[in-house]
PQR file with spaces between the fields and no chain letter, atoms N, CA, C, O and H, PARSE charges and radii, in Angstrom:
ATOM       1  N    MET     1      77.758   56.009   46.992 -0.4000 1.5000
ATOM       2  CA   MET     1      76.691   55.144   46.514 -0.0000 2.0000
ATOM       3  C    MET     1      75.927   54.551   47.573  0.5500 1.7000
ATOM       4  O    MET     1      76.511   54.151   48.580 -0.5500 1.4000
ATOM       5  N    PHE     2      74.677   54.451   47.451 -0.4000 1.5000
ATOM       6  CA   PHE     2      73.762   53.849   48.496 -0.0000 2.0000
ATOM       7  C    PHE     2      73.269   52.564   47.891  0.5500 1.7000
ATOM       8  O    PHE     2      72.886   52.509   46.722 -0.5500 1.4000
ATOM       9  H    PHE     2      74.203   54.776   46.633  0.4000 1.0000
ATOM      10  N    VAL     3      73.285   51.507   48.723 -0.4000 1.5000
ATOM      11  CA   VAL     3      72.826   50.185   48.368 -0.0000 2.0000
ATOM      12  C    VAL     3      71.468   49.998   49.056  0.5500 1.7000
ATOM      13  O    VAL     3      71.335   50.118   50.274 -0.5500 1.4000
ATOM      14  H    VAL     3      73.597   51.552   49.673  0.4000 1.0000
ATOM      15  N    THR     4      70.470   49.700   48.220 -0.4000 1.5000
ATOM      16  CA   THR     4      69.118   49.615   48.655 -0.0000 2.0000
ATOM      17  C    THR     4      68.649   48.259   49.324  0.5500 1.7000
ATOM      18  O    THR     4      67.669   48.226   50.068 -0.5500 1.4000
ATOM      19  H    THR     4      70.578   49.603   47.230  0.4000 1.0000
ATOM      20  N    THR     5      69.343   47.238   49.043 -0.4000 1.5000
ATOM      21  CA   THR     5      69.018   45.855   49.426 -0.0000 2.0000
ATOM      22  C    THR     5      67.525   45.685   49.059  0.5500 1.7000
ATOM      23  O    THR     5      67.181   45.820   47.885 -0.5500 1.4000
ATOM      24  H    THR     5      70.140   47.265   48.438  0.4000 1.0000
ATOM      25  N    ASP     6      66.606   45.385   50.053 -0.4000 1.5000
ATOM      26  CA   ASP     6      65.233   45.180   49.800 -0.0000 2.0000
ATOM      27  C    ASP     6      64.409   46.443   50.043  0.5500 1.7000
ATOM      28  O    ASP     6      63.181   46.391   49.974 -0.5500 1.4000
ATOM      29  H    ASP     6      66.886   45.275   51.007  0.4000 1.0000
ATOM      30  N    ALA     7      65.003   47.486   50.304 -0.4000 1.5000
ATOM      31  CA   ALA     7      64.193   48.764   50.574 -0.0000 2.0000
ATOM      32  C    ALA     7      63.372   49.185   49.417  0.5500 1.7000
ATOM      33  O    ALA     7      62.282   49.733   49.583 -0.5500 1.4000
ATOM      34  H    ALA     7      66.001   47.528   50.360  0.4000 1.0000
ATOM      35  N    ILE     8      63.901   48.928   48.181 -0.4000 1.5000
ATOM      36  CA   ILE     8      63.140   49.198   46.964 -0.0000 2.0000
ATOM      37  C    ILE     8      63.173   47.869   46.210  0.5500 1.7000
ATOM      38  O    ILE     8      63.953   47.683   45.276 -0.5500 1.4000
ATOM      39  H    ILE     8      64.786   48.483   48.046  0.4000 1.0000
ATOM      40  N    ALA     9      62.276   46.922   46.655 -0.4000 1.5000
ATOM      41  CA   ALA     9      62.277   45.636   46.044 -0.0000 2.0000
ATOM      42  C    ALA     9      61.618   45.547   44.708  0.5500 1.7000
ATOM      43  O    ALA     9      62.202   44.962   43.796 -0.5500 1.4000
ATOM      44  H    ALA     9      61.642   47.074   47.414  0.4000 1.0000
ATOM      45  N    ASN    10      60.438   46.089   44.526 -0.4000 1.5000
ATOM      46  CA   ASN    10      59.735   46.173   43.370 -0.0000 2.0000
ATOM      47  C    ASN    10      59.654   47.653   43.022  0.5500 1.7000
ATOM      48  O    ASN    10      58.715   48.325   43.449 -0.5500 1.4000
ATOM      49  H    ASN    10      59.964   46.565   45.266  0.4000 1.0000
ATOM      50  N    HIS    11      60.616   48.184   42.253 -0.4000 1.5000
ATOM      51  CA   HIS    11      60.776   49.563   41.972 -0.0000 2.0000
ATOM      52  C    HIS    11      59.514   50.245   41.393  0.5500 1.7000
ATOM      53  O    HIS    11      59.253   51.405   41.712 -0.5500 1.4000
ATOM      54  H    HIS    11      61.379   47.637   41.907  0.4000 1.0000
ATOM      55  N    ARG    12      58.767   49.578   40.587 -0.4000 1.5000
ATOM      56  CA   ARG    12      57.551   50.208   40.020 -0.0000 2.0000
ATOM      57  C    ARG    12      56.488   50.515   41.097  0.5500 1.7000
ATOM      58  O    ARG    12      55.896   51.594   41.119 -0.5500 1.4000
ATOM      59  H    ARG    12      58.979   48.636   40.328  0.4000 1.0000
ATOM      60  N    VAL    13      56.274   49.551   41.970 -0.4000 1.5000
ATOM      61  CA   VAL    13      55.350   49.782   43.066 -0.0000 2.0000
ATOM      62  C    VAL    13      55.971   50.717   44.135  0.5500 1.7000
ATOM      63  O    VAL    13      55.365   51.699   44.564 -0.5500 1.4000
ATOM      64  H    VAL    13      56.754   48.674   41.953  0.4000 1.0000
ATOM      65  N    ALA    14      57.160   50.377   44.524 -0.4000 1.5000
ATOM      66  CA   ALA    14      57.792   51.119   45.692 -0.0000 2.0000
ATOM      67  C    ALA    14      57.907   52.533   45.409  0.5500 1.7000
ATOM      68  O    ALA    14      57.723   53.349   46.312 -0.5500 1.4000
ATOM      69  H    ALA    14      57.653   49.579   44.176  0.4000 1.0000
ATOM      70  N    LEU    15      58.203   52.901   44.202 -0.4000 1.5000
ATOM      71  CA   LEU    15      58.373   54.333   43.831 -0.0000 2.0000
ATOM      72  C    LEU    15      57.054   54.977   43.407  0.5500 1.7000
ATOM      73  O    LEU    15      56.879   56.155   43.720 -0.5500 1.4000
ATOM      74  H    LEU    15      58.352   52.238   43.469  0.4000 1.0000
ATOM      75  N    ALA    16      56.138   54.346   42.747 -0.4000 1.5000
ATOM      76  CA   ALA    16      54.890   54.934   42.373 -0.0000 2.0000
ATOM      77  C    ALA    16      53.887   54.972   43.471  0.5500 1.7000
ATOM      78  O    ALA    16      53.116   55.924   43.586 -0.5500 1.4000
ATOM      79  H    ALA    16      56.280   53.389   42.493  0.4000 1.0000
ATOM      80  N    ARG    17      53.884   53.931   44.300 -0.4000 1.5000
ATOM      81  CA   ARG    17      52.901   53.790   45.357 -0.0000 2.0000
ATOM      82  C    ARG    17      53.606   53.399   46.716  0.5500 1.7000
ATOM      83  O    ARG    17      53.346   52.315   47.239 -0.5500 1.4000
ATOM      84  H    ARG    17      54.511   53.157   44.207  0.4000 1.0000
ATOM      85  N    PRO    18      54.419   54.204   47.235 -0.5600 1.5000
ATOM      86  CA   PRO    18      55.165   53.794   48.435  0.2800 2.0000
ATOM      87  C    PRO    18      54.312   53.623   49.713  0.5500 1.7000
ATOM      88  O    PRO    18      54.808   53.066   50.693 -0.5500 1.4000
ATOM      89  N    ARG    19      53.113   54.061   49.730 -0.4000 1.5000
ATOM      90  CA   ARG    19      52.270   53.884   50.908 -0.0000 2.0000
ATOM      91  C    ARG    19      51.510   52.680   50.904  0.5500 1.7000
ATOM      92  O    ARG    19      50.918   52.349   51.931 -0.5500 1.4000
ATOM      93  H    ARG    19      52.710   54.514   48.934  0.4000 1.0000
ATOM      94  N    TRP    20      51.448   51.908   49.761 -0.4000 1.5000
ATOM      95  CA   TRP    20      50.815   50.589   49.743 -0.0000 2.0000
ATOM      96  C    TRP    20      51.436   49.635   50.741  0.5500 1.7000
ATOM      97  O    TRP    20      52.659   49.514   50.819 -0.5500 1.4000
ATOM      98  H    TRP    20      51.929   52.177   48.926  0.4000 1.0000
ATOM      99  N    HIS    21      50.604   48.965   51.494 -0.4000 1.5000
ATOM     100  CA   HIS    21      51.053   47.978   52.443 -0.0000 2.0000
ATOM     101  C    HIS    21      51.413   46.673   51.834  0.5500 1.7000
ATOM     102  O    HIS    21      50.747   46.236   50.896 -0.5500 1.4000
ATOM     103  H    HIS    21      49.610   49.063   51.430  0.4000 1.0000
ATOM     104  N    ARG    22      52.465   46.006   52.330 -0.4000 1.5000
ATOM     105  CA   ARG    22      52.845   44.700   51.908 -0.0000 2.0000
ATOM     106  C    ARG    22      52.727   43.746   53.027  0.5500 1.7000
ATOM     107  O    ARG    22      52.960   44.091   54.186 -0.5500 1.4000
ATOM     108  H    ARG    22      53.007   46.361   53.092  0.4000 1.0000
ATOM     109  N    GLY    23      52.354   42.507   52.690 -0.4000 1.5000
ATOM     110  CA   GLY    23      52.042   41.533   53.700 -0.0000 2.0000
ATOM     111  C    GLY    23      53.121   41.194   54.722  0.5500 1.7000
ATOM     112  O    GLY    23      52.794   40.850   55.858 -0.5500 1.4000
ATOM     113  H    GLY    23      52.164   42.226   51.749  0.4000 1.0000
ATOM     114  N    ALA    24      54.395   41.281   54.354 -0.4000 1.5000
ATOM     115  CA   ALA    24      55.509   40.727   55.244 -0.0000 2.0000
ATOM     116  C    ALA    24      56.011   41.787   56.204  0.5500 1.7000
ATOM     117  O    ALA    24      57.018   41.588   56.884 -0.5500 1.4000
ATOM     118  H    ALA    24      54.661   41.560   53.431  0.4000 1.0000
ATOM     119  N    VAL    25      55.285   42.963   56.264 -0.4000 1.5000
ATOM     120  CA   VAL    25      55.828   44.069   57.075 -0.0000 2.0000
ATOM     121  C    VAL    25      55.217   44.006   58.414  0.5500 1.7000
ATOM     122  O    VAL    25      54.002   43.812   58.471 -0.5500 1.4000
ATOM     123  H    VAL    25      54.467   43.124   55.712  0.4000 1.0000
ATOM     124  N    GLN    26      55.933   44.151   59.555 -0.4000 1.5000
ATOM     125  CA   GLN    26      55.356   44.128   60.873 -0.0000 2.0000
ATOM     126  C    GLN    26      54.734   45.402   61.327  0.5500 1.7000
ATOM     127  O    GLN    26      53.783   45.388   62.108 -0.5500 1.4000
ATOM     128  H    GLN    26      56.920   44.309   59.508  0.4000 1.0000
ATOM     129  N    ASP    27      55.258   46.535   60.845 -0.4000 1.5000
ATOM     130  CA   ASP    27      54.688   47.814   61.222 -0.0000 2.0000
ATOM     131  C    ASP    27      54.422   48.601   59.926  0.5500 1.7000
ATOM     132  O    ASP    27      55.275   49.375   59.492 -0.5500 1.4000
ATOM     133  H    ASP    27      56.031   46.547   60.210  0.4000 1.0000
ATOM     134  N    PRO    28      53.203   48.402   59.283 -0.5600 1.5000
ATOM     135  CA   PRO    28      52.943   48.925   57.942  0.2800 2.0000
ATOM     136  C    PRO    28      53.080   50.469   57.890  0.5500 1.7000
ATOM     137  O    PRO    28      53.598   50.990   56.902 -0.5500 1.4000
ATOM     138  N    GLU    29      52.651   51.176   58.880 -0.4000 1.5000
ATOM     139  CA   GLU    29      52.736   52.619   58.793 -0.0000 2.0000
ATOM     140  C    GLU    29      54.174   53.124   58.794  0.5500 1.7000
ATOM     141  O    GLU    29      54.494   53.996   57.987 -0.5500 1.4000
ATOM     142  H    GLU    29      52.230   50.753   59.683  0.4000 1.0000
ATOM     143  N    THR    30      55.041   52.634   59.640 -0.4000 1.5000
ATOM     144  CA   THR    30      56.430   52.973   59.703 -0.0000 2.0000
ATOM     145  C    THR    30      57.134   52.581   58.352  0.5500 1.7000
ATOM     146  O    THR    30      57.947   53.318   57.795 -0.5500 1.4000
ATOM     147  H    THR    30      54.781   51.925   60.296  0.4000 1.0000
ATOM     148  N    ALA    31      56.773   51.443   57.914 -0.4000 1.5000
ATOM     149  CA   ALA    31      57.379   50.933   56.572 -0.0000 2.0000
ATOM     150  C    ALA    31      56.985   51.904   55.524  0.5500 1.7000
ATOM     151  O    ALA    31      57.838   52.300   54.730 -0.5500 1.4000
ATOM     152  H    ALA    31      56.112   50.844   58.367  0.4000 1.0000
ATOM     153  N    ALA    32      55.730   52.331   55.457 -0.4000 1.5000
ATOM     154  CA   ALA    32      55.284   53.261   54.386 -0.0000 2.0000
ATOM     155  C    ALA    32      55.952   54.573   54.489  0.5500 1.7000
ATOM     156  O    ALA    32      56.308   55.158   53.466 -0.5500 1.4000
ATOM     157  H    ALA    32      55.036   52.009   56.102  0.4000 1.0000
ATOM     158  N    ARG    33      56.146   55.081   55.692 -0.4000 1.5000
ATOM     159  CA   ARG    33      56.884   56.391   55.877 -0.0000 2.0000
ATOM     160  C    ARG    33      58.359   56.218   55.355  0.5500 1.7000
ATOM     161  O    ARG    33      58.908   57.119   54.721 -0.5500 1.4000
ATOM     162  H    ARG    33      55.857   54.605   56.523  0.4000 1.0000
ATOM     163  N    SER    34      58.963   55.054   55.639 -0.4000 1.5000
ATOM     164  CA   SER    34      60.389   54.866   55.235 -0.0000 2.0000
ATOM     165  C    SER    34      60.370   54.742   53.700  0.5500 1.7000
ATOM     166  O    SER    34      61.245   55.334   53.068 -0.5500 1.4000
ATOM     167  H    SER    34      58.517   54.322   56.154  0.4000 1.0000
ATOM     168  N    ARG    35      59.477   54.049   53.079 -0.4000 1.5000
ATOM     169  CA   ARG    35      59.444   53.880   51.666 -0.0000 2.0000
ATOM     170  C    ARG    35      59.201   55.162   51.022  0.5500 1.7000
ATOM     171  O    ARG    35      59.594   55.315   49.865 -0.5500 1.4000
ATOM     172  H    ARG    35      58.765   53.568   53.592  0.4000 1.0000
ATOM     173  N    THR    36      58.578   56.132   51.654 -0.4000 1.5000
ATOM     174  CA   THR    36      58.382   57.460   51.034 -0.0000 2.0000
ATOM     175  C    THR    36      59.517   58.325   51.193  0.5500 1.7000
ATOM     176  O    THR    36      59.854   59.044   50.252 -0.5500 1.4000
ATOM     177  H    THR    36      58.259   56.007   52.594  0.4000 1.0000
ATOM     178  N    ARG    37      60.175   58.335   52.340 -0.4000 1.5000
ATOM     179  CA   ARG    37      61.319   59.205   52.641 -0.0000 2.0000
ATOM     180  C    ARG    37      62.584   58.782   51.833  0.5500 1.7000
ATOM     181  O    ARG    37      63.306   59.640   51.325 -0.5500 1.4000
ATOM     182  H    ARG    37      59.901   57.751   53.104  0.4000 1.0000
ATOM     183  N    LEU    38      62.838   57.475   51.722 -0.4000 1.5000
ATOM     184  CA   LEU    38      64.070   57.069   51.104 -0.0000 2.0000
ATOM     185  C    LEU    38      64.148   57.559   49.692  0.5500 1.7000
ATOM     186  O    LEU    38      65.126   58.230   49.361 -0.5500 1.4000
ATOM     187  H    LEU    38      62.251   56.778   52.135  0.4000 1.0000
ATOM     188  N    PRO    39      63.189   57.278   48.818 -0.5600 1.5000
ATOM     189  CA   PRO    39      63.311   57.790   47.403  0.2800 2.0000
ATOM     190  C    PRO    39      63.358   59.310   47.352  0.5500 1.7000
ATOM     191  O    PRO    39      64.095   59.890   46.554 -0.5500 1.4000
ATOM     192  N    ASP    40      62.523   59.986   48.254 -0.4000 1.5000
ATOM     193  CA   ASP    40      62.658   61.431   48.219 -0.0000 2.0000
ATOM     194  C    ASP    40      64.007   61.943   48.494  0.5500 1.7000
ATOM     195  O    ASP    40      64.474   62.862   47.821 -0.5500 1.4000
ATOM     196  H    ASP    40      61.924   59.515   48.901  0.4000 1.0000
ATOM     197  N    HIS    41      64.669   61.378   49.476 -0.4000 1.5000
ATOM     198  CA   HIS    41      66.021   61.702   49.865 -0.0000 2.0000
ATOM     199  C    HIS    41      66.965   61.433   48.828  0.5500 1.7000
ATOM     200  O    HIS    41      67.769   62.317   48.534 -0.5500 1.4000
ATOM     201  H    HIS    41      64.290   60.631   50.023  0.4000 1.0000
ATOM     202  N    LEU    42      66.981   60.256   48.189 -0.4000 1.5000
ATOM     203  CA   LEU    42      67.830   59.858   47.172 -0.0000 2.0000
ATOM     204  C    LEU    42      67.710   60.783   45.929  0.5500 1.7000
ATOM     205  O    LEU    42      68.723   61.154   45.337 -0.5500 1.4000
ATOM     206  H    LEU    42      66.328   59.537   48.428  0.4000 1.0000
ATOM     207  N    ALA    43      66.473   61.149   45.543 -0.4000 1.5000
ATOM     208  CA   ALA    43      66.204   62.104   44.454 -0.0000 2.0000
ATOM     209  C    ALA    43      66.764   63.504   44.769  0.5500 1.7000
ATOM     210  O    ALA    43      67.438   64.121   43.944 -0.5500 1.4000
ATOM     211  H    ALA    43      65.650   60.848   46.024  0.4000 1.0000
ATOM     212  N    ALA    44      66.468   63.977   45.970 -0.4000 1.5000
ATOM     213  CA   ALA    44      66.871   65.291   46.374 -0.0000 2.0000
ATOM     214  C    ALA    44      68.430   65.471   46.397  0.5500 1.7000
ATOM     215  O    ALA    44      68.973   66.521   46.055 -0.5500 1.4000
ATOM     216  H    ALA    44      65.920   63.476   46.640  0.4000 1.0000
ATOM     217  N    GLU    45      69.096   64.368   46.825 -0.4000 1.5000
ATOM     218  CA   GLU    45      70.591   64.430   46.845 -0.0000 2.0000
ATOM     219  C    GLU    45      71.190   64.068   45.534  0.5500 1.7000
ATOM     220  O    GLU    45      72.367   64.371   45.340 -0.5500 1.4000
ATOM     221  H    GLU    45      68.655   63.515   47.104  0.4000 1.0000
ATOM     222  N    GLY    46      70.510   63.453   44.613 -0.4000 1.5000
ATOM     223  CA   GLY    46      71.017   63.027   43.376 -0.0000 2.0000
ATOM     224  C    GLY    46      72.046   61.924   43.502  0.5500 1.7000
ATOM     225  O    GLY    46      73.015   61.823   42.750 -0.5500 1.4000
ATOM     226  H    GLY    46      69.553   63.207   44.771  0.4000 1.0000
ATOM     227  N    MET    47      71.741   61.016   44.613 -0.4000 1.5000
ATOM     228  CA   MET    47      72.676   59.997   44.898 -0.0000 2.0000
ATOM     229  C    MET    47      72.505   58.814   43.910  0.5500 1.7000
ATOM     230  O    MET    47      71.408   58.483   43.460 -0.5500 1.4000
ATOM     231  H    MET    47      70.954   61.098   45.224  0.4000 1.0000
ATOM     232  N    ARG    48      73.684   58.198   43.608 -0.4000 1.5000
ATOM     233  CA   ARG    48      73.619   56.931   42.854 -0.0000 2.0000
ATOM     234  C    ARG    48      73.253   55.822   43.802  0.5500 1.7000
ATOM     235  O    ARG    48      73.611   55.853   44.979 -0.5500 1.4000
ATOM     236  H    ARG    48      74.575   58.466   43.974  0.4000 1.0000
ATOM     237  N    LEU    49      72.523   54.819   43.280 -0.4000 1.5000
ATOM     238  CA   LEU    49      72.212   53.683   44.122 -0.0000 2.0000
ATOM     239  C    LEU    49      72.384   52.399   43.375  0.5500 1.7000
ATOM     240  O    LEU    49      72.432   52.388   42.145 -0.5500 1.4000
ATOM     241  H    LEU    49      72.232   54.793   42.324  0.4000 1.0000
ATOM     242  N    ALA    50      72.477   51.304   44.110 -0.4000 1.5000
ATOM     243  CA   ALA    50      72.630   49.981   43.567 -0.0000 2.0000
ATOM     244  C    ALA    50      71.523   49.175   44.299  0.5500 1.7000
ATOM     245  O    ALA    50      71.270   49.339   45.493 -0.5500 1.4000
ATOM     246  H    ALA    50      72.437   51.313   45.109  0.4000 1.0000
ATOM     247  N    GLY    51      70.898   48.314   43.511 -0.4000 1.5000
ATOM     248  CA   GLY    51      69.914   47.450   44.115 -0.0000 2.0000
ATOM     249  C    GLY    51      69.818   46.131   43.291  0.5500 1.7000
ATOM     250  O    GLY    51      69.745   46.167   42.063 -0.5500 1.4000
ATOM     251  H    GLY    51      71.103   48.181   42.542  0.4000 1.0000
ATOM     252  N    PHE    52      69.820   44.997   43.977 -0.4000 1.5000
ATOM     253  CA   PHE    52      69.830   43.764   43.326 -0.0000 2.0000
ATOM     254  C    PHE    52      68.521   43.534   42.447  0.5500 1.7000
ATOM     255  O    PHE    52      68.568   42.841   41.430 -0.5500 1.4000
ATOM     256  H    PHE    52      69.880   44.967   44.975  0.4000 1.0000
ATOM     257  N    GLN    53      67.473   44.084   42.839 -0.4000 1.5000
ATOM     258  CA   GLN    53      66.168   43.936   42.172 -0.0000 2.0000
ATOM     259  C    GLN    53      65.788   45.075   41.311  0.5500 1.7000
ATOM     260  O    GLN    53      64.629   45.138   40.900 -0.5500 1.4000
ATOM     261  H    GLN    53      67.434   44.646   43.665  0.4000 1.0000
ATOM     262  N    LEU    54      66.668   45.997   40.995 -0.4000 1.5000
ATOM     263  CA   LEU    54      66.436   47.099   40.156 -0.0000 2.0000
ATOM     264  C    LEU    54      66.762   46.676   38.702  0.5500 1.7000
ATOM     265  O    LEU    54      67.577   45.777   38.496 -0.5500 1.4000
ATOM     266  H    LEU    54      67.609   45.946   41.330  0.4000 1.0000
ATOM     267  N    PRO    55      66.162   47.289   37.741 -0.5600 1.5000
ATOM     268  CA   PRO    55      66.391   46.884   36.288  0.2800 2.0000
ATOM     269  C    PRO    55      67.818   47.159   35.761  0.5500 1.7000
ATOM     270  O    PRO    55      68.571   47.970   36.300 -0.5500 1.4000
ATOM     271  N    GLY    56      68.132   46.443   34.696 -0.4000 1.5000
ATOM     272  CA   GLY    56      69.439   46.518   34.078 -0.0000 2.0000
ATOM     273  C    GLY    56      70.545   45.988   34.985  0.5500 1.7000
ATOM     274  O    GLY    56      70.461   44.870   35.494 -0.5500 1.4000
ATOM     275  H    GLY    56      67.520   45.784   34.259  0.4000 1.0000
ATOM     276  N    VAL    57      71.539   46.768   35.174 -0.4000 1.5000
ATOM     277  CA   VAL    57      72.659   46.320   36.083 -0.0000 2.0000
ATOM     278  C    VAL    57      72.386   46.630   37.539  0.5500 1.7000
ATOM     279  O    VAL    57      73.163   46.289   38.431 -0.5500 1.4000
ATOM     280  H    VAL    57      71.607   47.676   34.761  0.4000 1.0000
ATOM     281  N    GLY    58      71.181   47.333   37.770 -0.4000 1.5000
ATOM     282  CA   GLY    58      70.795   47.715   39.102 -0.0000 2.0000
ATOM     283  C    GLY    58      71.453   48.897   39.665  0.5500 1.7000
ATOM     284  O    GLY    58      71.438   49.089   40.881 -0.5500 1.4000
ATOM     285  H    GLY    58      70.549   47.610   37.046  0.4000 1.0000
ATOM     286  N    ILE    59      72.059   49.738   38.811 -0.4000 1.5000
ATOM     287  CA   ILE    59      72.728   50.924   39.187 -0.0000 2.0000
ATOM     288  C    ILE    59      72.054   52.123   38.543  0.5500 1.7000
ATOM     289  O    ILE    59      71.758   52.075   37.349 -0.5500 1.4000
ATOM     290  H    ILE    59      72.071   49.582   37.823  0.4000 1.0000
ATOM     291  N    GLY    60      71.797   53.202   39.283 -0.4000 1.5000
ATOM     292  CA   GLY    60      71.189   54.361   38.682 -0.0000 2.0000
ATOM     293  C    GLY    60      70.864   55.399   39.711  0.5500 1.7000
ATOM     294  O    GLY    60      71.535   55.492   40.738 -0.5500 1.4000
ATOM     295  H    GLY    60      72.037   53.241   40.253  0.4000 1.0000
ATOM     296  N    ARG    61      69.799   56.217   39.443 -0.4000 1.5000
ATOM     297  CA   ARG    61      69.390   57.272   40.318 -0.0000 2.0000
ATOM     298  C    ARG    61      67.882   57.342   40.364  0.5500 1.7000
ATOM     299  O    ARG    61      67.187   56.890   39.454 -0.5500 1.4000
ATOM     300  H    ARG    61      69.254   56.142   38.609  0.4000 1.0000
ATOM     301  N    ILE    62      67.409   57.899   41.409 -0.4000 1.5000
ATOM     302  CA   ILE    62      65.979   58.111   41.556 -0.0000 2.0000
ATOM     303  C    ILE    62      65.677   59.540   41.080  0.5500 1.7000
ATOM     304  O    ILE    62      66.435   60.445   41.431 -0.5500 1.4000
ATOM     305  H    ILE    62      67.974   58.266   42.149  0.4000 1.0000
ATOM     306  N    THR    63      64.670   59.779   40.344 -0.4000 1.5000
ATOM     307  CA   THR    63      64.239   61.071   39.907 -0.0000 2.0000
ATOM     308  C    THR    63      62.795   61.317   40.483  0.5500 1.7000
ATOM     309  O    THR    63      62.006   60.383   40.632 -0.5500 1.4000
ATOM     310  H    THR    63      64.055   59.044   40.059  0.4000 1.0000
ATOM     311  N    ALA    64      62.505   62.548   40.784 -0.4000 1.5000
ATOM     312  CA   ALA    64      61.228   62.918   41.306 -0.0000 2.0000
ATOM     313  C    ALA    64      60.464   63.746   40.263  0.5500 1.7000
ATOM     314  O    ALA    64      61.055   64.516   39.505 -0.5500 1.4000
ATOM     315  H    ALA    64      63.145   63.306   40.663  0.4000 1.0000
ATOM     316  N    GLY    65      59.171   63.573   40.245 -0.4000 1.5000
ATOM     317  CA   GLY    65      58.390   64.530   39.391 -0.0000 2.0000
ATOM     318  C    GLY    65      57.061   63.843   39.028  0.5500 1.7000
ATOM     319  O    GLY    65      56.930   62.621   39.096 -0.5500 1.4000
ATOM     320  H    GLY    65      58.691   62.947   40.860  0.4000 1.0000
ATOM     321  N    GLY    66      56.154   64.616   38.668 -0.4000 1.5000
ATOM     322  CA   GLY    66      54.814   64.092   38.352 -0.0000 2.0000
ATOM     323  C    GLY    66      54.082   63.376   39.486  0.5500 1.7000
ATOM     324  O    GLY    66      53.327   62.440   39.217 -0.5500 1.4000
ATOM     325  H    GLY    66      56.261   65.608   38.613  0.4000 1.0000
ATOM     326  N    GLY    67      54.270   63.768   40.705 -0.4000 1.5000
ATOM     327  CA   GLY    67      53.668   63.201   41.828 -0.0000 2.0000
ATOM     328  C    GLY    67      54.224   61.873   42.340  0.5500 1.7000
ATOM     329  O    GLY    67      53.608   61.208   43.171 -0.5500 1.4000
ATOM     330  H    GLY    67      54.882   64.527   40.923  0.4000 1.0000
ATOM     331  N    GLY    68      55.411   61.496   41.824 -0.4000 1.5000
ATOM     332  CA   GLY    68      56.028   60.287   42.251 -0.0000 2.0000
ATOM     333  C    GLY    68      57.495   60.292   41.982  0.5500 1.7000
ATOM     334  O    GLY    68      58.050   61.321   41.597 -0.5500 1.4000
ATOM     335  H    GLY    68      55.911   62.037   41.149  0.4000 1.0000
ATOM     336  N    CYS    69      58.155   59.149   42.176 -0.4000 1.5000
ATOM     337  CA   CYS    69      59.566   58.955   41.751 -0.0000 2.0000
ATOM     338  C    CYS    69      59.661   57.792   40.835  0.5500 1.7000
ATOM     339  O    CYS    69      58.768   56.951   40.732 -0.5500 1.4000
ATOM     340  H    CYS    69      57.704   58.313   42.488  0.4000 1.0000
ATOM     341  N    ARG    70      60.850   57.772   40.130 -0.4000 1.5000
ATOM     342  CA   ARG    70      61.111   56.643   39.302 -0.0000 2.0000
ATOM     343  C    ARG    70      62.593   56.377   39.297  0.5500 1.7000
ATOM     344  O    ARG    70      63.392   57.264   39.598 -0.5500 1.4000
ATOM     345  H    ARG    70      61.576   58.454   40.214  0.4000 1.0000
ATOM     346  N    PHE    71      62.974   55.136   38.951 -0.4000 1.5000
ATOM     347  CA   PHE    71      64.349   54.758   38.911 -0.0000 2.0000
ATOM     348  C    PHE    71      64.855   54.934   37.402  0.5500 1.7000
ATOM     349  O    PHE    71      64.222   54.460   36.459 -0.5500 1.4000
ATOM     350  H    PHE    71      62.325   54.416   38.707  0.4000 1.0000
ATOM     351  N    VAL    72      65.986   55.616   37.257 -0.4000 1.5000
ATOM     352  CA   VAL    72      66.608   55.784   35.983 -0.0000 2.0000
ATOM     353  C    VAL    72      67.932   55.038   35.958  0.5500 1.7000
ATOM     354  O    VAL    72      68.877   55.430   36.642 -0.5500 1.4000
ATOM     355  H    VAL    72      66.500   56.001   38.024  0.4000 1.0000
ATOM     356  N    ARG    73      68.002   54.056   35.244 -0.4000 1.5000
ATOM     357  CA   ARG    73      69.196   53.129   35.293 -0.0000 2.0000
ATOM     358  C    ARG    73      70.386   53.799   34.543  0.5500 1.7000
ATOM     359  O    ARG    73      70.184   54.611   33.641 -0.5500 1.4000
ATOM     360  H    ARG    73      67.234   53.737   34.688  0.4000 1.0000
ATOM     361  N    GLU    74      71.595   53.443   34.935 -0.4000 1.5000
ATOM     362  CA   GLU    74      72.787   53.816   34.236 -0.0000 2.0000
ATOM     363  C    GLU    74      73.189   52.643   33.395  0.5500 1.7000
ATOM     364  O    GLU    74      73.208   51.519   33.896 -0.5500 1.4000
ATOM     365  H    GLU    74      71.759   52.783   35.668  0.4000 1.0000
ATOM     366  N    ASP    75      73.512   52.848   32.135 -0.4000 1.5000
ATOM     367  CA   ASP    75      73.945   51.762   31.299 -0.0000 2.0000
ATOM     368  C    ASP    75      75.444   51.536   31.288  0.5500 1.7000
ATOM     369  O    ASP    75      75.927   50.632   30.606 -0.5500 1.4000
ATOM     370  H    ASP    75      73.497   53.761   31.728  0.4000 1.0000
């Protein structure tokens, strides 16, 4: 299992628009690349993840498709 901490803070924005810049980031371009690579990697590997700011119990998987990624929670 992979724990995301704040890497995917707002899952709707982070997964749908990972290249959007956020104010608290010191290096916006590097942050955007990381936010793009992480969900792609998690989806490709089918890894379970846990995140405190994810919906439900915060445990699930990332799926890719339709030009973006989304979080699918486990109940």
